VMD Tcl script that draws the C-alpha trace (Angstrom):
set ca {
  {0.18 0.07 -0.12}
  {1.26 3.51 -0.86}
  {2.06 5.87 1.97}
  {-0.51 8.84 0.31}
  {-3.37 6.14 0.94}
  {-2.04 5.22 4.36}
  {-1.96 8.98 5.52}
  {-5.29 9.53 4.35}
  {-6.89 6.88 6.00}
  {-4.82 8.23 9.20}
  {-6.15 11.64 8.65}
  {-9.79 10.42 8.18}
  {-9.53 8.10 11.17}
  {-8.29 11.19 13.30}
  {-11.16 13.61 11.90}
  {-13.75 11.47 12.63}
  {-12.55 10.66 16.15}
  {-11.76 14.64 16.71}
  {-15.32 15.11 15.84}
  {-16.89 12.63 18.01}
  {-14.42 13.91 20.62}
  {-15.22 17.42 20.45}
  {-18.90 16.90 20.69}
  {-18.15 14.78 23.73}
  {-16.10 17.18 25.36}
  {-18.59 19.77 24.62}
  {-21.31 18.38 26.16}
  {-19.25 17.80 29.08}
  {-18.45 21.48 29.21}
  {-22.13 22.58 28.83}
  {-23.06 20.13 31.66}
  {-20.47 21.39 33.94}
  {-20.38 25.04 32.94}
  {-23.59 26.16 31.80}
  {-25.80 24.24 34.39}
  {-23.97 25.96 37.22}
  {-24.58 29.46 38.72}
  {-21.43 30.40 40.80}
  {-20.60 26.90 41.18}
  {-24.20 25.80 42.39}
  {-26.30 23.69 40.17}
  {-29.35 25.54 38.57}
  {-31.57 22.48 38.66}
  {-30.28 19.34 40.58}
  {-31.94 16.68 38.71}
  {-31.34 18.28 35.10}
  {-27.71 18.67 36.04}
  {-26.87 15.47 38.05}
  {-29.52 12.92 36.49}
  {-31.10 14.20 32.99}
  {-27.97 15.65 31.52}
  {-25.44 12.98 32.46}
  {-27.91 10.20 30.86}
  {-28.49 11.83 27.70}
  {-24.38 12.74 27.52}
  {-23.65 8.93 28.04}
  {-26.23 7.38 25.74}
  {-25.52 9.79 22.88}
  {-21.65 9.36 23.33}
  {-22.26 5.50 23.52}
  {-24.18 5.26 20.20}
  {-21.88 7.41 18.23}
  {-19.01 5.12 17.86}
  {-21.08 2.42 16.42}
  {-22.82 4.90 14.18}
  {-19.31 6.26 13.00}
  {-18.21 2.40 12.41}
  {-21.41 1.74 10.35}
  {-21.25 5.01 7.98}
  {-17.52 4.79 7.63}
  {-16.54 1.46 8.24}
  {-12.92 1.86 6.36}
  {-12.21 4.82 8.94}
  {-13.93 4.44 12.26}
  {-14.35 0.56 12.55}
  {-13.23 -0.94 16.10}
  {-13.02 -3.92 17.60}
  {-16.07 -4.13 20.11}
  {-15.33 -7.79 21.30}
  {-17.55 -8.40 24.50}
  {-15.41 -11.29 26.02}
  {-12.95 -13.98 24.71}
  {-13.65 -17.60 26.05}
  {-10.31 -19.66 24.97}
  {-7.84 -19.97 27.71}
  {-8.47 -17.09 29.48}
  {-7.07 -17.72 32.70}
  {-8.74 -16.48 36.18}
  {-5.10 -14.85 37.27}
  {-5.85 -12.03 34.69}
  {-9.31 -11.33 36.12}
  {-7.91 -11.46 39.63}
  {-4.60 -9.04 38.33}
  {-7.23 -6.45 36.44}
  {-9.19 -6.27 39.66}
  {-6.74 -6.27 41.96}
  {-4.58 -3.35 40.49}
  {-7.84 -1.51 39.96}
  {-8.84 -1.67 43.64}
  {-5.24 -0.97 44.76}
  {-5.14 2.28 42.86}
  {-8.50 3.26 43.84}
  {-7.46 2.65 47.86}
  {-4.11 3.81 47.32}
  {-5.38 7.22 45.90}
  {-8.28 7.47 48.16}
  {-5.51 7.31 51.20}
  {-2.90 9.36 49.66}
  {-5.88 12.33 49.05}
  {-6.41 11.81 52.68}
  {-3.14 12.25 53.80}
  {-2.18 15.38 51.65}
  {-5.59 17.03 52.30}
  {-5.64 17.13 48.23}
  {-9.50 16.26 46.98}
  {-10.04 13.81 44.25}
  {-13.56 15.14 43.48}
  {-14.87 18.79 43.06}
  {-17.30 19.75 45.16}
  {-21.17 18.73 44.61}
  {-22.76 22.00 44.78}
  {-26.46 20.70 45.07}
  {-29.01 23.77 44.50}
  {-31.03 22.28 47.43}
  {-30.16 19.02 48.57}
  {-32.90 19.24 51.36}
  {-35.15 18.79 48.16}
  {-33.85 15.39 46.89}
  {-35.44 12.06 47.28}
  {-34.57 8.17 47.55}
  {-35.08 8.34 43.87}
  {-32.60 10.83 43.14}
  {-29.93 9.16 44.73}
  {-30.70 5.41 43.13}
  {-30.67 7.12 39.74}
  {-27.65 8.59 40.46}
  {-26.09 5.71 41.63}
  {-27.39 3.39 38.95}
  {-25.60 6.21 36.42}
  {-22.28 5.97 38.02}
  {-22.26 2.45 38.90}
  {-23.41 0.56 35.62}
  {-23.82 3.34 32.83}
  {-20.74 4.90 33.32}
  {-18.42 1.99 32.93}
  {-20.21 0.57 30.07}
  {-20.00 4.13 28.09}
  {-16.65 4.79 29.15}
  {-15.00 1.39 28.36}
  {-16.80 1.38 25.10}
  {-15.80 4.80 23.99}
  {-12.35 5.25 25.62}
  {-11.20 1.56 25.39}
  {-13.27 0.03 22.72}
  {-13.38 2.72 20.23}
  {-10.57 5.68 21.13}
  {-7.78 3.00 21.81}
  {-8.25 1.52 18.56}
  {-8.26 4.44 16.48}
  {-5.46 5.69 18.08}
  {-3.50 2.56 18.04}
  {-4.10 2.95 13.91}
  {-2.67 6.16 14.04}
  {-0.08 6.21 16.52}
  {1.05 2.45 17.67}
  {-0.03 0.31 20.81}
  {2.22 2.16 23.42}
  {1.36 6.12 22.41}
  {-2.41 4.97 21.98}
  {-2.54 3.09 25.72}
  {-1.26 6.99 27.26}
  {-2.95 8.87 24.73}
  {-6.19 7.18 25.68}
  {-5.56 7.21 29.57}
  {-4.41 11.02 29.47}
  {-7.69 12.16 27.70}
  {-9.65 9.76 29.78}
  {-8.63 11.53 33.12}
  {-8.70 15.11 31.72}
  {-12.11 14.57 30.31}
  {-13.17 14.00 34.01}
  {-12.10 17.31 35.04}
  {-11.47 16.94 38.45}
  {-8.38 18.12 40.88}
  {-4.69 17.01 40.63}
  {-5.16 14.15 42.49}
  {-8.35 13.02 40.87}
  {-6.58 13.46 37.72}
  {-4.00 10.84 38.60}
  {-6.43 8.07 39.93}
  {-8.51 8.32 36.75}
  {-5.01 8.36 34.51}
  {-3.74 5.20 36.61}
  {-7.26 3.35 35.80}
  {-7.32 4.19 32.43}
  {-3.92 2.60 32.07}
  {-4.51 -0.28 33.68}
  {-7.77 -1.02 31.78}
  {-6.21 0.31 28.82}
  {-3.27 -2.49 28.88}
  {-6.11 -5.11 29.67}
  {-7.68 -4.08 26.49}
  {-4.16 -4.13 24.76}
  {-3.31 -7.57 25.84}
  {-6.74 -9.28 26.51}
  {-9.05 -7.24 23.95}
  {-12.33 -7.65 25.58}
  {-14.24 -5.28 27.29}
  {-16.77 -7.11 29.59}
  {-13.99 -8.03 32.29}
  {-13.16 -4.37 32.20}
  {-16.76 -2.92 32.38}
  {-16.95 -5.51 35.43}
  {-13.85 -4.09 37.30}
  {-15.16 -0.42 36.21}
  {-18.34 -1.10 37.65}
  {-16.84 -2.15 40.74}
  {-14.65 0.67 41.41}
  {-17.63 3.02 40.85}
  {-19.74 0.94 42.87}
  {-17.82 1.19 45.85}
  {-17.42 5.08 45.26}
  {-21.17 5.20 44.79}
  {-21.43 3.23 47.97}
  {-19.20 5.45 49.95}
  {-20.89 8.52 48.71}
  {-24.45 8.57 47.79}
  {-25.73 7.01 51.61}
  {-24.23 9.67 53.06}
  {-25.55 12.47 50.51}
  {-28.67 11.20 50.86}
  {-28.28 11.27 54.99}
  {-27.21 14.72 54.10}
  {-30.54 15.53 52.24}
  {-32.42 14.73 55.36}
  {-31.15 18.07 56.75}
  {-34.38 19.95 56.17}
  {-34.60 24.02 56.62}
  {-37.96 24.16 56.85}
  {-38.48 27.49 58.96}
  {-37.40 30.75 58.26}
  {-36.16 31.74 61.53}
  {-34.93 35.20 59.93}
  {-38.81 36.42 59.52}
  {-39.77 34.77 62.35}
  {-37.56 37.12 64.49}
  {-39.46 39.77 62.50}
  {-42.53 38.60 63.31}
  {-41.94 38.22 66.93}
  {-40.16 42.09 67.38}
  {-41.99 44.13 64.72}
  {-45.50 44.37 66.70}
  {-45.67 48.06 66.92}
  {-47.36 50.35 64.57}
  {-44.89 51.44 61.55}
  {-45.03 55.44 62.44}
  {-43.48 54.83 65.85}
  {-40.60 52.82 64.21}
  {-37.41 54.75 64.44}
  {-35.53 52.65 61.56}
  {-36.58 55.01 58.75}
  {-34.71 57.98 60.56}
  {-31.60 55.85 61.91}
  {-31.24 54.01 58.02}
  {-31.20 57.80 56.68}
  {-28.64 59.02 59.55}
  {-26.40 56.22 58.51}
  {-26.62 57.13 54.85}
  {-25.71 60.68 55.93}
  {-23.38 60.14 58.03}
  {-19.43 61.50 57.04}
  {-16.61 59.10 58.76}
  {-14.11 61.29 60.67}
  {-10.70 61.59 58.74}
  {-7.80 59.70 60.29}
  {-6.43 62.74 62.50}
  {-9.81 63.25 63.74}
  {-10.04 59.94 64.79}
  {-6.94 59.94 66.33}
  {-7.83 63.17 68.02}
  {-11.00 61.98 69.80}
  {-9.56 58.55 70.81}
  {-6.40 60.04 72.53}
  {-8.48 63.18 74.16}
  {-10.77 63.07 76.93}
  {-11.29 66.54 77.51}
  {-11.96 69.23 74.94}
  {-9.73 71.68 77.04}
  {-6.52 69.24 75.99}
  {-7.34 70.35 72.10}
  {-5.38 72.99 70.60}
  {-7.56 75.64 68.69}
  {-6.74 74.16 65.22}
  {-7.77 70.68 66.70}
  {-10.82 71.99 68.48}
  {-12.00 73.84 65.06}
  {-11.16 70.29 63.01}
  {-13.35 68.16 65.34}
  {-16.26 71.14 65.38}
  {-16.24 71.04 61.48}
  {-16.46 67.09 61.75}
  {-19.69 67.39 63.98}
  {-21.27 70.11 61.88}
  {-20.79 68.14 58.69}
  {-22.76 65.56 60.49}
  {-25.34 67.80 61.22}
  {-27.85 66.26 59.30}
  {-27.02 62.73 60.20}
  {-27.46 64.08 63.97}
  {-30.94 65.32 63.62}
  {-32.48 62.27 61.49}
  {-30.69 60.09 64.66}
  {-32.51 62.71 67.44}
  {-35.48 62.50 65.67}
  {-35.72 58.74 65.53}
  {-34.89 58.45 69.48}
  {-38.31 60.48 70.02}
  {-40.33 57.47 68.55}
  {-41.24 54.65 70.73}
  {-39.19 51.75 69.32}
  {-36.33 50.73 66.81}
  {-36.87 47.37 64.59}
  {-34.68 46.90 61.57}
  {-36.15 44.50 59.47}
  {-33.52 41.85 59.47}
  {-32.68 40.05 56.20}
  {-30.34 37.15 55.42}
  {-30.54 33.56 54.64}
  {-29.58 32.55 58.18}
  {-29.60 33.69 61.93}
  {-25.98 34.05 61.88}
  {-25.97 36.53 58.97}
  {-28.07 38.91 61.22}
  {-25.86 38.78 64.49}
  {-23.66 40.98 63.77}
  {-25.17 45.00 62.99}
  {-23.44 46.00 59.63}
  {-24.14 49.68 60.73}
  {-22.39 49.25 63.87}
  {-19.37 51.24 62.61}
  {-21.81 53.98 61.81}
  {-23.42 53.61 65.21}
  {-19.73 54.25 66.86}
  {-19.20 57.38 64.54}
  {-22.16 59.32 65.01}
  {-22.61 58.57 68.84}
  {-18.81 59.62 69.41}
  {-19.92 63.09 67.37}
  {-22.85 63.35 69.66}
  {-20.93 62.88 72.87}
  {-17.99 65.29 71.94}
  {-20.27 67.63 70.81}
  {-22.16 67.52 74.19}
  {-18.46 68.36 75.54}
  {-17.79 71.40 73.23}
  {-21.32 72.87 74.00}
  {-20.52 72.49 77.47}
  {-17.27 74.43 77.07}
  {-19.33 77.35 76.02}
  {-21.58 76.70 79.22}
  {-24.71 75.73 76.79}
  {-25.78 72.86 79.22}
  {-29.22 72.32 78.04}
  {-27.81 71.59 74.41}
  {-25.04 69.52 76.14}
  {-27.27 67.43 77.86}
  {-29.74 67.19 75.17}
  {-26.90 65.20 73.24}
  {-26.18 62.99 76.10}
  {-30.02 62.16 76.41}
  {-30.20 61.44 72.44}
  {-27.44 58.92 73.29}
  {-29.25 57.19 76.27}
  {-32.43 57.21 74.37}
  {-30.70 55.80 71.32}
  {-28.95 53.10 73.25}
  {-32.35 52.43 75.19}
  {-33.69 51.30 71.47}
  {-30.47 49.30 70.65}
  {-31.42 47.32 73.75}
  {-35.05 47.01 73.28}
  {-36.79 43.84 72.23}
  {-35.37 40.33 70.85}
  {-32.48 41.99 69.19}
  {-29.10 39.96 68.84}
  {-26.77 40.50 72.08}
  {-24.24 42.00 70.08}
  {-26.74 44.92 69.70}
  {-27.96 45.09 73.11}
  {-24.16 45.35 74.27}
  {-23.68 48.36 71.70}
  {-26.76 49.71 73.40}
  {-25.23 49.34 76.67}
  {-21.78 50.87 75.63}
  {-23.61 53.86 73.97}
  {-25.45 54.40 77.41}
  {-22.17 54.19 79.55}
  {-20.26 56.47 77.51}
  {-23.16 59.22 78.01}
  {-22.93 58.53 81.33}
  {-18.92 58.98 81.65}
  {-19.60 62.52 80.15}
  {-22.31 63.60 82.14}
  {-19.88 62.53 84.80}
  {-17.43 65.00 83.51}
  {-19.84 67.69 82.64}
  {-20.94 67.65 86.29}
  {-17.44 68.07 87.47}
  {-16.26 70.46 85.04}
  {-18.81 73.17 84.50}
  {-21.48 75.08 86.36}
  {-24.99 73.84 86.34}
  {-27.96 75.52 87.98}
  {-30.24 74.41 90.47}
  {-33.20 74.44 87.79}
  {-30.98 72.54 84.88}
  {-29.87 69.67 87.55}
  {-33.56 69.30 88.46}
  {-34.40 68.87 84.86}
  {-31.49 66.70 83.97}
  {-32.43 64.58 86.68}
  {-36.19 63.89 86.10}
  {-35.21 63.21 82.17}
  {-32.55 60.86 83.05}
  {-34.65 59.23 85.84}
  {-37.25 58.41 83.74}
  {-35.21 57.22 81.32}
  {-33.59 54.68 83.62}
  {-37.20 53.50 84.97}
  {-38.09 52.73 81.14}
  {-35.31 49.98 81.12}
  {-35.92 46.29 80.30}
  {-35.21 44.43 83.69}
  {-33.35 41.82 81.27}
  {-31.64 41.27 78.43}
  {-33.98 39.60 75.54}
  {-32.14 36.05 74.27}
  {-34.73 35.46 71.67}
  {-32.46 36.04 69.12}
  {-29.77 33.64 70.80}
  {-32.51 30.94 70.80}
  {-33.85 31.32 67.08}
  {-30.41 31.27 66.17}
  {-29.62 28.08 67.88}
  {-32.76 26.62 66.43}
  {-31.57 27.81 63.26}
  {-28.14 26.07 63.57}
  {-29.82 22.57 64.58}
  {-32.01 22.39 61.41}
  {-28.97 22.98 59.46}
  {-27.14 20.64 61.45}
  {-29.08 17.55 61.97}
  {-31.06 15.34 59.81}
  {-35.03 15.48 60.30}
  {-37.10 12.60 60.13}
  {-40.47 14.61 60.60}
  {-40.74 13.58 64.34}
  {-38.03 16.00 65.78}
  {-35.78 12.89 65.85}
  {-32.24 13.65 63.91}
  {-28.41 13.25 64.10}
  {-25.51 15.15 62.60}
  {-24.69 13.54 59.00}
  {-21.55 11.05 58.76}
  {-20.37 13.43 55.53}
  {-20.29 16.34 57.82}
  {-18.52 14.87 60.32}
  {-16.29 13.00 57.98}
  {-15.39 16.35 56.49}
  {-14.66 18.23 59.80}
  {-12.36 15.48 60.79}
  {-10.38 15.80 57.96}
  {-10.18 19.49 57.73}
  {-11.26 20.94 61.26}
  {-11.16 24.32 59.28}
  {-14.50 23.03 57.68}
  {-16.33 24.05 61.47}
  {-16.18 27.58 60.21}
  {-18.33 26.75 57.43}
  {-20.78 25.56 59.92}
  {-20.15 28.34 62.06}
  {-18.63 26.74 64.91}
  {-14.84 27.55 66.31}
  {-12.15 24.71 66.56}
  {-12.63 21.96 68.53}
  {-10.32 18.63 69.38}
  {-10.92 15.40 67.82}
  {-12.89 14.18 71.13}
  {-15.00 17.13 71.03}
  {-16.01 16.40 67.56}
  {-16.66 12.91 68.07}
  {-18.75 14.11 71.01}
  {-20.48 16.29 69.05}
  {-21.33 13.88 66.47}
  {-23.17 12.03 68.94}
  {-25.56 14.37 69.68}
  {-28.99 13.98 69.27}
  {-31.55 16.43 68.03}
  {-34.60 15.80 70.07}
  {-32.05 15.70 73.13}
  {-30.31 18.79 71.92}
  {-33.36 20.66 71.51}
  {-35.18 19.62 74.59}
  {-31.69 20.95 76.65}
  {-32.39 24.27 74.70}
  {-36.10 24.43 76.02}
  {-35.00 23.86 79.29}
  {-32.33 26.29 79.33}
  {-34.08 29.37 77.88}
  {-37.11 28.22 80.36}
  {-34.71 28.82 83.17}
  {-32.65 31.73 81.84}
  {-34.72 34.54 82.47}
  {-35.36 33.84 85.97}
  {-31.61 33.38 86.62}
  {-30.63 36.47 84.45}
  {-32.89 38.72 86.80}
  {-30.89 37.80 89.50}
  {-27.88 40.36 90.54}
  {-24.58 39.08 91.15}
  {-25.38 39.71 94.80}
  {-28.33 37.25 94.60}
  {-26.31 34.64 92.55}
  {-23.19 35.23 95.26}
  {-25.47 34.63 98.26}
  {-27.39 31.34 96.17}
  {-23.69 30.01 96.48}
  {-22.83 30.36 92.71}
  {-22.53 32.54 89.52}
  {-24.87 32.30 86.17}
  {-22.09 29.57 84.68}
  {-24.00 27.09 87.11}
  {-26.99 27.20 84.60}
  {-24.96 26.00 81.88}
  {-23.31 23.29 83.41}
  {-26.05 20.58 82.16}
  {-24.77 22.08 78.48}
  {-21.40 21.16 78.67}
  {-21.99 17.65 77.59}
  {-24.02 18.58 74.58}
  {-21.22 20.11 72.40}
  {-23.82 21.64 70.12}
  {-25.18 24.07 73.05}
  {-21.95 24.14 74.15}
  {-20.50 25.97 70.68}
  {-23.45 27.95 70.22}
  {-24.59 29.39 73.50}
  {-23.36 32.96 73.99}
  {-21.26 33.86 76.83}
  {-23.92 34.73 79.30}
  {-21.20 34.81 82.26}
  {-19.92 38.16 80.43}
  {-23.47 39.35 79.32}
  {-24.34 39.30 82.77}
  {-21.46 41.11 83.99}
  {-21.88 43.90 81.47}
  {-25.41 44.33 82.16}
  {-25.29 44.50 85.72}
  {-22.18 46.81 85.29}
  {-23.98 49.26 83.24}
  {-27.16 49.22 85.79}
  {-24.65 50.48 88.31}
  {-23.08 53.08 86.53}
  {-26.28 54.29 85.01}
  {-27.87 54.19 88.65}
  {-24.76 56.06 89.89}
  {-24.96 58.85 87.24}
  {-28.70 59.51 88.13}
  {-27.69 59.50 91.71}
  {-24.86 62.00 91.22}
  {-27.15 64.47 89.57}
  {-29.57 63.81 92.18}
  {-27.02 64.45 94.85}
  {-25.89 67.69 93.14}
  {-29.13 68.78 92.76}
  {-29.47 68.59 96.69}
  {-26.52 70.66 96.78}
  {-27.62 73.08 94.50}
  {-30.81 74.08 96.88}
  {-29.72 73.13 100.25}
  {-26.00 74.33 99.68}
  {-24.15 71.39 101.56}
  {-23.98 67.67 100.09}
  {-26.52 65.20 102.00}
  {-25.54 63.42 104.84}
  {-26.61 60.18 103.38}
  {-28.69 58.89 100.16}
  {-32.04 58.52 102.31}
  {-31.99 61.84 102.78}
  {-32.55 62.22 98.79}
  {-35.40 59.90 99.00}
  {-36.94 62.01 102.16}
  {-36.75 65.24 100.36}
  {-38.27 63.75 96.95}
  {-35.25 63.75 95.04}
  {-35.20 60.44 94.16}
  {-37.91 58.00 94.47}
  {-35.89 54.82 95.44}
  {-32.18 53.96 96.66}
  {-29.83 53.23 93.78}
  {-29.00 49.32 94.61}
  {-25.62 48.23 94.03}
  {-26.12 44.43 92.04}
  {-22.65 43.93 93.90}
  {-24.26 43.93 97.25}
  {-27.87 43.82 97.35}
  {-27.77 46.93 99.16}
  {-27.73 50.94 97.97}
  {-24.63 52.18 96.18}
  {-22.35 53.49 99.07}
  {-22.24 57.06 99.94}
  {-20.02 58.74 102.07}
  {-19.80 62.67 102.62}
  {-16.22 63.83 102.74}
  {-14.85 67.59 104.02}
  {-15.80 69.17 100.67}
  {-17.44 66.63 98.53}
  {-18.57 62.82 98.70}
  {-17.63 59.48 97.25}
  {-19.99 56.84 95.49}
  {-18.88 53.75 94.60}
  {-19.81 49.77 94.12}
  {-18.35 47.21 96.01}
  {-17.28 45.09 93.15}
  {-17.01 41.62 92.04}
  {-14.86 40.75 95.05}
  {-18.23 41.34 97.26}
  {-16.55 42.94 99.81}
  {-16.48 46.89 100.78}
  {-12.57 47.56 100.24}
  {-13.32 51.59 101.63}
  {-13.59 53.13 98.05}
  {-10.39 51.80 96.47}
  {-10.91 52.19 92.88}
  {-10.32 49.35 90.54}
  {-11.21 49.55 87.05}
  {-11.99 45.79 86.66}
  {-14.86 46.29 89.24}
  {-12.80 44.57 92.12}
  {-11.72 41.69 90.01}
  {-9.83 40.28 92.24}
  {-10.20 42.91 95.00}
  {-11.21 46.37 94.84}
  {-14.28 48.77 94.52}
  {-15.69 50.59 91.55}
  {-15.38 54.13 92.17}
  {-18.01 56.54 90.37}
  {-17.42 59.83 92.13}
  {-15.13 61.16 91.95}
  {-13.09 58.80 89.96}
  {-15.36 58.46 86.90}
  {-15.66 62.47 86.48}
  {-12.09 62.94 86.27}
  {-10.72 60.30 84.13}
}
mol new
graphics top color blue
foreach p $ca { graphics top sphere $p radius 0.5 }
foreach p [lrange $ca 0 end-1] q [lrange $ca 1 end] { graphics top cylinder $p $q radius 0.2 }
display resetview
């Protein structure tokens, strides 16, 4: 035969193979890249069942059609089985090598942390049924091996052998076979080695059925290791939108009484302080420490925010504040995205109060502090996230600190003291007696429905696939909103049961409010702190992970109550002094003379704050966390381990 006809035959053979391969690759590319939106399937049944089924049937038929239409260029040997003298050791060797590669690459992948497969991004795995996974398993276990062995080892390897020889054909088909699977590096090599083993069998023994059966065995092992766990994961049902449930619980008053539109407008109008002004207001605690240029710049920044401040003040006159929360999960709303703006605008109010006091405009100065206090009350009001409630406490405490400074450094008339006292005492009485943990409870419920399977009767467990992924890569804990745990904790975590955990949550939150309403003094008297309430939770890692730090929250709440009571008491003391020209002998005098309606309680003693008249002033303090009176020795840590917290004069001169 001349060289030209031989070259023509090879070119024709390659052209036909190229056309079929392009169609094959094109269908795979469409399936992989066009049926996904940002890595998530657009329709799980279409992407994982219908499209692969059509692709495999089409590609399985094409080689036979090509061989029928172009027998001179596209025919191939599709011998299914060869009976004569086929020894059993060949089948054992084929199966053994295939299983060795399967297990060895799996172990290497686990050891190196390099995955073999791209992640399956289902649109909504909770909607998938048993039928879906049975179909997927059938395609993987039975259809894939037939289509792949006929196309790659039967047709493609034969055509490459005609054109390039047996050795090149063996490696080329294995390379393209691995490439078309579009897997990560470790997965590529796994498929490549299997392609070599099966291609070598095809070269030596010719028959397809043994390779197909071995391929089915390997794919079947993968299906058994994957699809039951995926089905178990699909039993995790996100049946309740807890974000909307929180909005339903919290947004109960008429819309016209909601401050949210005003606050939102304030955030939009807010101008953040430039870096130099930010540095000034961080370092300085007193406007008198500023030089003329610095004071001018701070005043200019506050003036630039006049409209934002006006909107915020208008909002504080409303009865409540409820920002409609939006998010796929409760964890998405636990941190208020406006916290930096809240911080900036309240700093502007507090600094404006100081600057106004410097020019003796005390009405306007205390008006700024009243706005801060009302705003803080709004943030603490209702079932908001604990982070928002803590910010509200912080804003009110800062307002108190500035108020102490103004009382200490400026002249305030008797009438002004009386007016400020009535206003702040009224706001103090409006406060909630406890923090609201409704949001935290719903957050834990939301996490449970995203972590546990659901049998429809309240029972369930943590899926094995989730636990296996966490053990292999502890960083995945952050994807399910948990901090890092030890291996032992993860194993204990995996043993948690849905029903038992839910009942534990209900018991905890049922007892929480009564416990939290007890002051540190009451808890100390009962022989323990608020941490005792959470002891039962320690054996359930789900609860342990997601419960807020209630001990810290309890401490902040009662420190804040003491601070606010001390500020109002200080206003009453100075109001008395302006009228009687001397400080009262004791706090009871303030009650009897009508300056206060009740004694300010120290949450760490259960009695009133300690007041002692001195030669030319007075001292007012809480005994602090050591529950002992240390004679008014100030400790910024609230007496932890020893000391007291002194409000006057310490807070007024710091």
